[in-house]
C-alpha positions as CSV (number, residue, x, y, z in Angstrom):
1,X,-38.6,-79.8,35.1
2,X,-35.1,-78.7,35.2
3,X,-34.3,-75.0,35.2
4,X,-31.0,-74.2,33.6
5,X,-28.8,-71.5,35.1
6,X,-28.2,-68.0,33.1
7,X,-25.0,-69.5,31.8
8,X,-26.7,-72.2,29.7
9,X,-25.8,-73.4,27.1
10,X,-23.0,-75.0,29.0
11,X,-19.7,-73.1,28.6
12,X,-17.7,-76.3,27.7
13,X,-19.9,-77.0,24.5
14,X,-18.3,-73.8,23.0
15,X,-14.8,-75.1,23.2
16,X,-11.4,-73.3,23.7
17,X,-12.2,-69.5,23.4
18,X,-9.2,-67.4,23.1
19,X,-9.3,-63.5,23.0
20,X,-6.6,-61.7,21.1
21,X,-5.7,-57.9,21.4
22,X,-3.6,-56.3,18.9
23,X,-2.2,-53.4,20.9
24,X,-0.3,-50.2,20.5
25,X,-0.1,-47.6,23.4
26,X,-3.0,-49.0,25.1
27,X,-1.9,-48.6,28.6
28,X,-4.7,-46.1,29.6
29,X,-7.7,-48.3,28.4
30,X,-6.4,-51.9,28.7
31,X,-7.4,-52.4,32.4
32,X,-11.1,-51.4,31.6
33,X,-11.1,-53.7,28.5
34,X,-10.0,-56.7,30.3
35,X,-12.3,-56.0,33.4
36,X,-15.2,-56.5,31.1
37,X,-14.3,-59.7,29.7
38,X,-16.4,-62.6,31.1
39,X,-13.7,-64.8,32.7
40,X,-15.8,-67.8,32.8
41,X,-16.3,-67.7,29.1
42,X,-12.6,-67.1,28.0
43,X,-9.8,-69.7,28.2
44,X,-6.8,-67.3,27.4
45,X,-6.2,-63.7,26.5
46,X,-3.2,-63.1,24.3
47,X,-2.0,-59.4,23.7
48,X,0.4,-58.6,21.0
49,X,2.2,-55.3,21.6
50,X,3.5,-53.5,18.5
51,X,6.4,-51.8,20.0
52,X,4.4,-49.4,22.3
53,X,6.0,-46.4,23.9
54,X,4.0,-46.7,27.0
55,X,3.5,-49.2,29.7
56,X,1.1,-51.5,27.8
57,X,3.5,-54.6,28.1
58,X,4.1,-54.3,31.8
59,X,0.5,-53.7,32.5
60,X,-0.7,-56.7,30.4
61,X,1.8,-58.9,32.2
62,X,0.5,-57.7,35.7
63,X,-3.2,-58.5,34.6
64,X,-2.0,-62.1,33.9
65,X,-2.3,-61.9,30.0
66,X,-0.1,-63.9,27.5
67,X,2.2,-61.2,26.2
68,X,4.0,-61.0,22.9
69,X,6.0,-58.0,22.3
70,X,7.3,-57.1,18.9
71,X,10.7,-55.6,18.8
72,X,9.7,-53.6,15.7
73,X,6.4,-52.0,14.8
74,X,4.8,-54.2,12.2
75,X,1.6,-52.4,11.6
76,X,-2.0,-53.2,12.4
77,X,-2.2,-56.2,10.0
78,X,1.3,-57.5,11.0
79,X,0.0,-57.4,14.7
80,X,-3.0,-59.5,13.9
81,X,-0.9,-62.1,12.1
82,X,1.0,-62.7,15.5
83,X,-2.3,-62.7,17.3
84,X,-3.9,-65.6,15.1
85,X,-0.7,-67.5,14.9
86,X,-0.5,-67.7,18.7
87,X,-4.3,-68.3,19.0
88,X,-4.0,-71.4,16.8
89,X,-0.8,-72.6,18.4
90,X,-2.7,-72.7,21.8
91,X,-5.5,-74.8,20.3
92,X,-8.4,-72.1,20.1
93,X,-11.5,-73.3,18.7
94,X,-13.1,-69.8,18.6
95,X,-11.0,-66.7,18.3
96,X,-12.2,-63.2,19.4
97,X,-10.3,-60.1,18.1
98,X,-11.0,-57.1,20.3
99,X,-9.2,-53.8,20.4
100,X,-7.9,-52.8,23.8
101,X,-8.9,-49.4,23.5
102,X,-12.2,-49.9,25.5
103,X,-14.3,-48.8,22.5
104,X,-16.2,-52.1,22.1
105,X,-18.2,-53.8,24.8
106,X,-16.3,-57.2,25.5
107,X,-19.5,-58.4,27.7
108,X,-20.9,-59.8,24.2
109,X,-18.2,-62.2,23.9
110,X,-20.3,-65.2,25.2
111,X,-22.9,-64.3,22.6
112,X,-20.5,-64.3,19.7
113,X,-18.9,-67.6,20.8
114,X,-22.2,-69.4,21.1
115,X,-23.4,-68.0,17.6
116,X,-20.2,-69.6,16.1
117,X,-20.7,-72.9,18.0
118,X,-24.1,-73.2,16.7
119,X,-22.8,-72.9,13.2
120,X,-25.0,-69.8,12.2
121,X,-21.9,-68.0,11.3
122,X,-18.2,-68.7,10.8
123,X,-17.2,-65.0,11.0
124,X,-19.0,-62.8,13.2
125,X,-18.4,-58.9,13.4
126,X,-19.7,-56.4,16.0
127,X,-21.8,-53.8,14.5
128,X,-21.1,-50.4,16.1
129,X,-24.1,-48.7,13.9
130,X,-27.6,-49.7,14.9
131,X,-29.0,-46.2,14.2
132,X,-27.4,-43.1,12.9
133,X,-28.5,-41.3,16.0
134,X,-26.9,-43.7,18.3
135,X,-23.6,-43.6,16.4
136,X,-23.3,-39.9,16.3
137,X,-24.4,-39.3,19.8
138,X,-21.9,-42.0,20.8
139,X,-19.2,-39.7,19.5
140,X,-18.5,-41.1,16.0
141,X,-17.4,-38.2,13.9
142,X,-19.9,-37.2,11.2
143,X,-17.3,-37.6,8.4
144,X,-16.3,-41.0,9.6
145,X,-20.0,-42.1,9.9
146,X,-20.6,-41.0,6.2
147,X,-17.4,-42.9,5.1
148,X,-18.4,-46.0,7.0
149,X,-21.8,-46.0,5.4
150,X,-20.7,-45.4,1.9
151,X,-17.8,-48.1,2.1
152,X,-20.0,-50.6,3.7
153,X,-22.7,-50.3,1.1
154,X,-20.0,-50.8,-1.6
155,X,-18.7,-53.9,0.2
156,X,-22.0,-55.3,0.9
157,X,-23.0,-55.0,-2.9
158,X,-19.7,-56.3,-4.1
159,X,-19.4,-59.2,-1.8
160,X,-23.2,-60.1,-1.7
161,X,-23.5,-59.6,2.0
162,X,-25.8,-57.5,4.2
163,X,-23.5,-56.4,7.2
164,X,-24.0,-53.3,9.3
165,X,-20.4,-52.5,9.8
166,X,-17.4,-53.9,7.8
167,X,-15.0,-51.9,9.8
168,X,-15.5,-53.1,13.2
169,X,-12.7,-53.7,15.9
170,X,-14.7,-56.8,17.3
171,X,-14.4,-59.9,15.4
172,X,-15.0,-63.7,16.0
173,X,-13.8,-66.5,14.0
174,X,-14.1,-70.3,14.0
175,X,-10.8,-72.1,13.9
176,X,-11.4,-73.4,10.5
177,X,-11.7,-69.9,9.0
178,X,-8.1,-69.2,10.3
179,X,-6.8,-72.5,9.0
180,X,-8.4,-72.0,5.6
181,X,-7.7,-68.2,4.8
182,X,-4.0,-67.3,3.8
183,X,-4.1,-64.3,6.0
184,X,-0.3,-64.6,6.4
185,X,-0.2,-63.3,2.7
186,X,-2.3,-60.1,3.5
187,X,-1.0,-56.7,4.0
188,X,0.5,-55.4,7.3
189,X,-1.4,-52.2,7.1
190,X,-5.2,-51.5,8.1
191,X,-6.4,-53.1,4.8
192,X,-5.7,-56.5,6.5
193,X,-9.3,-56.5,7.7
194,X,-10.8,-55.8,4.2
195,X,-8.9,-58.5,2.7
196,X,-9.9,-60.9,5.4
197,X,-13.5,-60.4,4.9
198,X,-13.1,-60.6,1.1
199,X,-11.2,-63.9,1.6
200,X,-14.0,-65.2,4.0
201,X,-16.7,-64.7,1.3
202,X,-14.4,-66.0,-1.4
203,X,-14.0,-69.3,0.5
204,X,-17.7,-69.5,1.1
205,X,-17.7,-68.9,5.0
206,X,-20.8,-67.4,6.5
207,X,-20.6,-63.9,7.8
208,X,-22.9,-62.2,10.1
209,X,-23.0,-59.5,12.9
210,X,-24.2,-58.7,16.2
211,X,-24.8,-55.2,17.8
212,X,-22.1,-54.1,20.0
213,X,-22.3,-50.9,22.0
214,X,-19.2,-48.6,21.6
215,X,-17.6,-45.8,23.3
216,X,-15.8,-42.9,21.6
217,X,-13.3,-40.9,23.8
218,X,-10.0,-39.2,23.5
219,X,-8.1,-42.4,24.4
220,X,-9.9,-44.7,22.1
221,X,-7.7,-45.5,18.9
222,X,-8.7,-44.1,15.6
223,X,-7.1,-43.4,12.4
224,X,-6.9,-39.9,10.9
225,X,-8.8,-38.7,7.5
226,X,-5.7,-39.1,5.4
227,X,-5.3,-42.8,6.7
228,X,-9.0,-43.2,6.0
229,X,-8.7,-42.2,2.5
230,X,-5.9,-44.6,2.0
231,X,-7.8,-47.3,3.7
232,X,-10.8,-46.7,1.6
233,X,-8.9,-46.8,-1.6
234,X,-7.2,-49.9,-0.7
235,X,-10.5,-51.6,0.2
236,X,-11.9,-50.7,-3.3
237,X,-8.6,-52.4,-4.8
238,X,-9.3,-55.5,-2.6
239,X,-12.9,-55.7,-4.0
240,X,-11.6,-55.5,-7.6
241,X,-9.1,-58.3,-6.8
242,X,-11.8,-60.4,-5.3
243,X,-13.9,-60.3,-8.5
244,X,-10.9,-60.9,-10.8
245,X,-10.1,-64.0,-8.8
246,X,-13.8,-65.0,-8.5
247,X,-14.0,-64.9,-12.4
248,X,-10.7,-66.7,-12.8
249,X,-9.1,-63.9,-14.5
250,X,-6.3,-63.4,-12.0
251,X,-5.6,-65.6,-9.0
252,X,-3.9,-63.4,-6.4
253,X,-1.9,-65.1,-3.6
254,X,-4.4,-63.8,-1.0
255,X,-7.1,-65.9,-2.6
256,X,-5.2,-69.1,-2.7
257,X,-6.3,-71.5,0.0
258,X,-3.9,-72.6,2.7
259,X,-2.5,-76.1,1.7
260,X,-3.5,-77.6,5.3
261,X,-7.0,-76.7,4.8
262,X,-9.7,-79.3,4.8
263,X,-12.4,-77.0,3.1
264,X,-13.0,-77.9,-0.4
265,X,-11.7,-75.5,-3.2
266,X,-13.7,-72.6,-4.0
């Protein structure tokens, strides 16, 4: 009987794993985030800096990351577009997006990659909310917790899913997802994530989530109440667009498949 090591299943079975980080003024937290990433499971780490005013770019280069520095601030969605474009260019089979603010525990990357490899999911989100007590004691503001729960409930019902957290900054995708979804046509703002998940459901990809321990502290990135309200309203508009497209009433550009996709029409 052969006893396999703790790293089984074999790392090479997963394919090329690329981590992407959409960064903005992440100098204070980047080092700790990178230190938690399991080196033997990741082939390349790409950081896209969205015109930071601190030393994010210099630190990222010193850590040996692949760095793309925007000359102008493109917004959160615009940053992710650069992340995914470069990940596809370097041949990623699995793409893991994690915020470089040390809020999400990067040690779960191997588990996420293996779930995608097995075909259990095509899109995997890290859920910050296992229990209300854990989320609040971890530092999540009460108003943000309530907003997250309400909006996640609406999204689950509207999209026929059962995810714990639609608004996570830890996400993993199979390559086919990024080749199929027209994410290039999405907004450059925070609603990019809402559009991406609605698109994933529209094109019949399998969504799932895993628990990811999170940390809330002063340096962790977060949008304020006003931006949250705008984000929530935009998300509701995305859900309406999803159903209008699903019913064939209006076919929005964000729900038109990429021409190069091998996945059959929805």
